[in-house]
KEFIDREN-296646 format. One record per residue (C-alpha): z, x, y; residue number from 0; residue in one letter. Coordinates in Angstrom, 3 decimals, padded with zeros to 6 digits, always signed. Each point is the difference from the previous one (the first is absolute). Example, Ala and Ser with C-alpha at 12.3 -4.5 7.8 and 13.67 -1.06 7.14 Angstrom:
! residues 2
> +007.800:+012.300:-004.500:0:a .
> -000.660:+001.370:+003.440:1:s .
//
This chain:
! residues 89
> +106.160:+091.029:+066.327:0:x .
> +003.098:-001.423:-003.223:1:x .
> -002.561:-003.265:-000.342:2:x .
> +000.979:-001.676:-003.168:3:x .
> -002.563:-000.434:-002.325:4:x .
> +001.852:-001.820:-003.120:5:x .
> -001.224:-003.329:+000.586:6:x .
> -002.692:-001.370:-002.643:7:x .
> -003.508:-001.076:+000.908:8:x .
> +000.622:-003.114:+000.772:9:x .
> +003.618:-000.292:+001.486:10:x .
> +000.966:-000.015:+003.841:11:x .
> +001.494:+003.509:-000.210:12:x .
> -003.764:+001.479:-001.158:13:x .
> -001.608:-002.925:+002.563:14:x .
> +001.616:+001.281:+002.876:15:x .
> -000.393:+003.522:-000.635:16:x .
> -003.539:-000.170:-000.106:17:x .
> -000.275:-002.307:+003.139:18:x .
> +002.082:+003.345:+001.425:19:x .
> -002.318:+002.627:-001.655:20:x .
> -003.026:-002.377:+001.177:21:x .
> +001.030:+000.180:+003.762:22:x .
> +000.295:+003.485:-000.110:23:x .
> -003.600:+000.528:-001.108:24:x .
> -000.513:-002.256:+002.286:25:x .
> +002.230:+002.066:+003.249:26:x .
> -001.822:+003.040:-001.483:27:x .
> -003.729:-001.451:+000.123:28:x .
> -000.270:-001.169:+003.245:29:x .
> +002.123:+003.350:+001.022:30:x .
> -002.544:+002.286:-001.387:31:x .
> -003.070:-002.819:+001.378:32:x .
> -000.649:-001.001:-004.173:33:x .
> -001.728:-002.939:-000.529:34:x .
> +001.618:-000.568:-002.770:35:x .
> -001.050:-002.944:-003.408:36:x .
> +002.341:-002.759:-000.269:37:x .
> +000.098:-000.455:-003.640:38:x .
> +002.861:-002.117:-001.081:39:x .
> -000.373:-003.493:+000.109:40:x .
> +002.979:-000.002:-003.260:41:x .
> +002.609:+001.045:+001.956:42:x .
> -000.581:-002.208:+002.488:43:x .
> +002.254:-002.735:-002.264:44:x .
> +002.870:+001.926:-000.144:45:x .
> -000.440:+001.340:+003.260:46:x .
> -000.248:-003.128:+001.457:47:x .
> +002.888:-000.962:-002.787:48:x .
> +002.573:+002.183:+002.619:49:x .
> -000.662:-000.405:+002.957:50:x .
> +000.065:-004.105:-000.617:51:x .
> +003.470:+000.503:-001.413:52:x .
> +001.520:+002.401:+003.098:53:x .
> -000.883:-000.016:+003.532:54:x .
> +001.123:+003.788:+000.433:55:x .
> -002.562:+001.483:-003.526:56:x .
> -002.550:+000.558:+002.557:57:x .
> +001.931:+002.127:+002.520:58:x .
> +002.252:+001.842:-002.583:59:x .
> -003.517:+000.856:-002.482:60:x .
> -001.658:+000.935:+003.868:61:x .
> +003.362:+002.502:+000.566:62:x .
> -000.188:+001.666:-003.249:63:x .
> -004.265:+000.851:-000.216:64:x .
> +000.503:+001.067:+003.648:65:x .
> +002.547:+002.824:-001.628:66:x .
> -002.664:+000.427:-002.547:67:x .
> -002.942:+000.498:+002.234:68:x .
> +001.506:+001.964:+002.279:69:x .
> +001.112:+002.615:-003.159:70:x .
> -003.331:-000.522:-001.111:71:x .
> -001.087:+001.155:+003.555:72:x .
> +002.275:+002.617:-000.026:73:x .
> -000.808:+001.909:-003.100:74:x .
> -003.387:-000.570:+000.446:75:x .
> -000.439:+001.961:+003.644:76:x .
> +003.018:+002.308:-000.878:77:x .
> -002.642:+001.020:-003.134:78:x .
> -003.162:-000.093:+002.458:79:x .
> +002.291:+002.741:+002.292:80:x .
> +000.933:+001.745:-003.081:81:x .
> -004.068:+000.169:-000.880:82:x .
> -000.465:+001.406:+003.232:83:x .
> +002.407:+002.952:+000.663:84:x .
> -001.532:+001.304:-003.271:85:x .
> -003.932:-000.479:+001.092:86:x .
> +000.887:+001.429:+003.030:87:x .
> -000.957:+004.218:+000.023:88:x .
//
């Protein structure tokens, strides 16, 4: 997905990437009917700062997260299809 992982913990870049990752996880869980356990209070302050500074940040993060979730779900689907083909006599 060509994501930029150069930001140090606590940086704006890191907070943006964490927001994308959490949204992608939420999208994947929703698609697969998984009820996630949320334990990320430590990140909320960083995310709120990013969201308050940039009114479009949530839209960019959601777009990137959607692409990541689609990638993961497609990868899982192709792996599942390959397993079905291998198990077919």
